[in-house]
N, C-alpha and C positions, 0 to 999 in steps of 0.2 A: 600440274604439270606432269607428262605420261611419261613413267621409264620406261617400259617397254620399248614405245617411239623411238628414244631415246639412246637405248642398246641396241636395236635393230638398227639404227644409223651407223652406228659406231662399228656393230658388225659389219654391215656393207661395206664401210669405209677401208676397214683390215682386211675385209675379201678382196675388193680392188687390189689394194697392196700386194695381197696373197698373189693374184694372177700378174700382176707386176713382177713380183719377184721367180714366179714359176716361169716365166718367159724370157728371163735374163738365166735362167740354170744351163746348163753345158748340155746338148745334144745327149749326153748319154744316159742323163737321166729319163729322159723320154721320147722314146725311139717311135715311139707310136703316137699319134694326136690324141687318138682315142684313150689311153692311158690318162692324159692329163685331163681333157673334159670327162671321164669317170671320176678322176678325182676330186676336181671343182664341182662335179656337181654334187659328191656326197661332204665336200666342205660347205655348201650351201645349204643343205638339208641339215648337217648338223647346227651350222649358223642357227636357222629358222626352229629346228630344236629348243636349243639351248635358249630363243627368245622368248620361247612358249612356257618354259617353266617356272613353278611360283617363285622360285629362286633366282631370277631372271632382274627381279627387283635391284636387288644389288650383287651385282657379277661377280665373279671370281677371277680374278685376273690370271692368278697363276695356273688354274685349273683349264683355261683359254689357252694358257701358251702353252703347258702340257701335250693338250690335243692338237695342236697343232706342230708339235716337236714330233708325234709318234705321225704324223702323216708324212712327214717330212724323211723319218726315220723309216719309214716301209718303203719310199722310193729308194733310199740308200741300198736296203737289203735286200732289196729285188733287183736288182741291178744289173747283177751276172746271171739270173735266170733267164732260161732258153723262152724264147717266145713261142706263141701259138704258130707262129710262122716257119721255126724252125731254126732263125738266127740268133745267135747266142749275142746278149749283151755284153760288151765290154765294159770292162771297171775304168772308171777313167782317173787320174792321177789327179785332176781337179775335185771328186767328190772325195778324196781322203781329204782335202783343206777345206771342206766346205766345215766351217762355224755354227753349229746349233745355236750354242751362245750367244752370238754375235746378234744373231738375228732375232733370238727371241728378245733381247734386250731392246733392240730395235724396234720392235712391235708393239714392245710395253710403252717405250717411252709416246708412240702416236699413239696408243691408247688412252695410255696418262693424261696427254697433252688434249684430246679429244673430250675424258672424263670433266677434267677441269673447266673447259670453256665450257661445257654446259653446266658446271657448278657453279660457276660466277653468273652465267646469265639469268640460272631460276634466283641466284640471291636479288641480283639486280633486279628480277622482276617482282619480285616479294619486297624489296623496298620502297621499289615506285607505285604500288598497291598500298602498299602503308601510308603512305602520304596522299593518295588520293583518298583513302577513306579519314586521313585527319582532316583534308580540306573540307571534306563533305559535312564532317562533325562540325566543324568553324563554320561552314554557312548556315547547319540548322540553330548553332548557339546565336547568329546573328539575326538568323529571322523570329527566333523566340525574345530575342530583345526589340527587335521593331515592333511586334505585337504587344510586348509590355509596355515600350512607348506610348503605343496610339491611346491606353486608356489606362490612368488620365492621360491625355495628350501632353506629351514633351517633344518640342519641335525638335531641341538640340540631340535629345536621347534618339529620337527617330534618325536625324540627319547622319549621327555616329553610327548607327545598327547599318542604315542603307549603305555607306563607306566601305563598312566592315565587308559586307555581303558580294559588293562590286568587285572587292579586292582578292576576296577567296573564289571569285567565278574566273576571276584572269591568272589566280593559279593554276587552276583547274584546268584552263584550256591550254597553258603551256606545260603541265604534265602529259598533257593529250599529245602535243608536238614533240614532245621527248620522247614518248613510247612509238610514235609515227617513223620517227627519225633514228629511235633507237639509242639515243643518248642518254645514256643510263648512269645513275650515280658512282662515281669512283670509289666513294667511303658506302657499302652499302649497309653494313652493319651497325655503323654512327648515322646513318639515315633513319633507319628502321626503330631506333631506340630512340631518335627524338620525335620520330611522327607518332611514338607511339605517347609520347608525353605530350606534346599536344592536343590527342586524341582525347585524353585524359584531361587536360585543361578547359576542352572545348566542352566536352559532357559535363563535369563539373560545373559549367559557367551555365549552362542550359538547366541544370538542376537548381542552381541558385535562381534564377531567373521564374523559373516555375515553383517554387517557395514563395520567391515575392509575391507571383500572383495567387497563389490559393491565399497566400495571408490578405492580401488586398479584398480578394473574394470574401475570406472571413469577416473581415471587419464588415464589410458591405451586408452581409446576411446577418450579423449581431446588428447593426442598424437598422435593418427592418424588423426582426423582432423587436428591438425597442418601441420602434414605431407601430409595429402592430400591435403591441402589450396598451400603449397610449391609445390606441383604437379601440382597442377591448376593455380597457377602463372606461373610457368614454360613453361608449354604448351601454355598459352596464350601468353608470351612471343615469344615465339617459332613461333606461329600460328601469331603472328606480324609481326615477322621478315619474315617468307614466302608471306603474304601477302603485307609488303615493296618490297621483291624480284619480286613479282610477279609483282607490278605494277610502280616498279621504274622504268623502260624503259620509262615511260611516257603514257600520250595519245596523240595523234596527230590531237590536238585542233587547233593547229597553221594552219592545214592543210585545215579546214575544207572549206574554202571558196578558195582551189586553184583548177585552170584551167589548163587544158594540155597547154595552150599557154603561160601560165605564169610558167611554171614549171622550174625551176633551178637545175646548180649543187647542191646550197646550199641546197635545200629541202631533195635531197637525202642523201646528207651528214648529216642530221638531222637524218632520219630513221636509216641510219648506224648506227648512233650511240646510239640509241633506240637499235637499234639489241642487237650489242655488250652488253648493258647492262644486257639484255636479255640471253643472252648465258652464261655471270660471274654468273648470280644467279643460272643457271639451272646446272654450274658446282659445285659451293660451293654447291648445295643442293646433287650433285654425290658424291660428296668428302665426305662428312659427311654418306653417305651411307656405302662408302667406309671403313669407320673409323669404323662405329656401326658394321659391319661384319668382322672386324678385319683382313682386306686386308693389304698385304705391299705397303705402297704409293711409296716409292720409287722404288719398284721392278715396280710396274705399270706404273712409270712416266719412268723409263728406257725402259720400254718394246715399248712405244709411241717415246720415240727420245732419241738413245743412243749416249752414248761420249759427254754428254752435263756437264760443270760444271757450277753449280748454283752460281750466287753471294750471294742468301740467302734460306734455307730450304724450305721457302714458294712460291720461285718462279717455284717450281714445279709443281704450278697450272697452268702456261702458257704453261706446256705440256698438259695439258688435254685439255684446251682451244684451243687448236693449232690441237688436235684430232676431237674436236667436228666441228670446224669450217670448218676443212678438207672435215669431212663429210655432212654436211649442206647446206657447197655451192659447191658440187660434182655436175656439170651439170648446175651450174648455168646460165652459158652461151648458154644454151640449152632454147627455149619456152616450158614453163612448166616442167621445170626441164627434159624434154625428158620423160617424163611419157606417151607418144603417142608417143613416136619412130618421124618418119617423116611424120606421115599421119595428120601432123597440117594443117589445110586447110590455106590460105592467108588471109580470114577474119579475123581469131581468129588471126593470128598473126598482127594484125594492132593497133597502137601505143593507137587508141582510146579506142580499149575492153580492154588493161593490163592497160590505167588508169582507166576506169569504174571499171575494179575488184579492184583495189588500194583502191579506192573509196569506194566503197560497203564493204569490209572489214574490213578495219582499223577501226571502231567503233563498229564491232560486238563482242559479247562474244563469246569466242571460243567453251566453252562445249555447248552452246546452240546450234550454229550454226554445231556441228558435230553433235546434235542428230535428230536436224531436216534434215539436209542432211550428211548421214554418206556413200554415194556412190558420194559425188560431188569431185573437182577436187583436191580442198584444203584436203579433207579428204583421198584422194587416197596418197597425198604429205606427212602428219602426218603418213600416214602408212608406205611407204616406207621407211622412214629417221629413224622413232623409231626400224626397226628392224635392220637398219644399224648401228646404234648409240649403243641402248641397246644390248649387247651380252647376248646369254644366260645364259650363266654362270654370268655374272655379274647380272640377275634380278633373277637368283636363289638365288644369295646368298645373295641378298637384301630382296628379299619376301618369299623366301623358295620354290618357285614353277615357274609356266613360266603362269598363268593364264593371265598376263596381254597382252604377247605375244600372246596366245590363240583368247585371245577377240580381240585383236586388226588385227590378220590375216582374224577374222571373221566379220571385219568392226563395231566392237561394240568396245566402247572408256571406259575404266576405268576410275572410278569416285575417284580418288587418287590424292595428292597432287605432288608427284612425275611428275604423266602426263598431270598434269595440267600446272605445269611451264617446260614441255617438249612442251604442242600445244602452250603454249606462246610465247615461242621460236621460234618454226614453224610457227606461225602466221607471224612474225617480218622476217624473210626470206622471207618469202612467200612474202610477202607486200615488202619489199626489190627490188626482184626478177619482181615482176608488174609495178612496179616506174622503174628499169632499163629499160625494154622495153617499157615501155611510151613515153621513149625518143627518136628521129628521127636524127641520128642512135642510137639505144640502146647505153645505158653503157656497157664498157666490163670487163673484171676482169683479172686481171693478180697477180700472185704469186714470192715468192724472192723462190732462190734457197740456201740451206743450203753451208755454205760458203763462201757468196758473200762479198765484202765490202760494209760498211753501207755509203749508200748515203741518204743525207737529203731530197732531191726533190722526192724519193719514197718509202723513209722507216720513219719508228716514231719508236724507241724503249722502250719498255714496262719495262724497266730496268734500270734505270737511273746512277747505280754504274759503266756500261762499260764505261762511259766516265769518270770516277773518276781515274782511272788506265791509266798513263802513261808506264807503261812495256811493252804495248803491244798492237797493233792494234786490234780495236773490230772487231770482224765480225759477220755474220747471222749463231748463232747457230738451228733455224729453225723460221720458219714465223708461227705466232699466228693467226692473220687476215690477209684475202687477201685485195690489193690495188684495185681500181677501178679509169677509166678514161673514163670520160663525155666532149666528145669535146673534148677541150684541155686543162679541168680541169685535174688536177692528183688529187685522194684525198688515202694520204700514206698508204702503208702496215705496220700493228703494226708484229715487231720481236723482238725475244729473240739475244742478243748479246753475245757471250761466249767470254771468254778472249784467244786469241789464239797466239803465239810466233810469230814475224815475221821474216821470212826468211833474 
């Protein structure tokens, strides 16, 4: 509210009143119209000066009345003075009857009336603004309630909040019409108190809804934390399982003090047992990847070994072990797996060379060794066997691309658990190969054909259920792990026996 503007309006009104009373005064007061104009001009200037004073915000009615009285007294006192034109002003009897007190009271009443009207208008506007703010706060509370009812979805809550918002918007429109038509509240003080109470209630409701929303978000975050912790525990268990698989083949500490002259078939059998464990760890990982990629395990096992009747559904894993062993032990009987063809020198064929390679490789970490020597003979062996074992279609279904194959082709080795288990298996086969050629004569490898009779001398069954059936004679369905012969010692081949009817 502009107090100066209101005060100027009051002064203008008073000025008009003064002009009116001046015109009604007896002629004796103003013989010359120039005197009247001069006094009115002085009064206007006086009003303007009073309006711009800092104290004009709260004007003093008594001071204004005193100033007006002085102007009127000035004209009364100078009524008998001879003017400039030489005509003496005659003092009228009406001048003596002029009552300054009555005029001042009348002007004071007019001023009080204007001031009261302005004050009432100001209070009414403040009450209207308070109602507007209270209604806006109610709309905000309704909108917050509407948002809260959407998640989780509450149809009744949404409908109720929507109805509240529509009602408050109608109230806001009604307040606008009241302002335009100047239909103010007759009890503004009471209205302002009620509006303040309503606004505080709306704010309290908004904060309550926000608190509920924060509580629901907190519960959601807590559930996410629980889920992530469970997932972390699951990942840690899986990692421990993979580490166990990676290390379950065992370290060759028992062979630390091994000498070439003291080499025995028992040492070879120990390394073979750890190699088979490593192969089975890789096969389990491969089966897990196949299941994750939605492979048909039965169809895959049937494509490896056809026409086999398995004693148990889980026995199909032996078909995959058979495939891995067949590929990994291919060219085992050739020095260095025939990586160099027939160009291997006699020096490199010596048992001591292979024994030294065995002692060098048995304690190294495969990943570090491949990083330091990516073009070594062992690195070439890993590259060749990986490309033979892991089919492009298999790799694409496991990882979505052929990046592992591309890296291996360029003698760069992937840093993945799948490749780590593969290289650990390859290391065991490589060590077994070096140890086989450390014997003189070297250890030989033999295989068992499908359909052969079971022989306890050359074979070991991986499925004991074959001997529990008396209806048929067990026959070899397929070889799982090849057998070896060192001098006169035979290390049995592992085979899967199938139920075949005797003719």
